N, C-alpha and C positions, 0 to 999 in steps of 0.2 A: 519398439522401447524410445524412441526418438522424440516420437511426439508425446509419452508420458512425460518424458524429460523436460521437456517445451511447456505443455501445459503447466507443469508446477513450478517451473521458472515464473511463468505469466502470472499465477496466481500469487506467488510471493511479490512479485513487480507489484501486485495489485493489491496487494494488502500493506505493502511497506509505504506506498504514494498515499494510502486511505488513511494510514495512522499520520503520517507528515501531515496532510490536510488537515486531519480531524485535530491534531495538536497545535496547528496552525490558528484555527478558529478559535478555539480554547484561548488563546493565547491574545487574541483579539477582544474575544469578550470581556477577558480577565481585566485588560487596560481601560 
């Protein structure tokens, strides 16, 4: 159960960081 929660938290963090980096790349390309 603990491993499942930690895995979901890790996956959510990776998605969050990935979306932020993706938005940053889009902003750089637009400028």
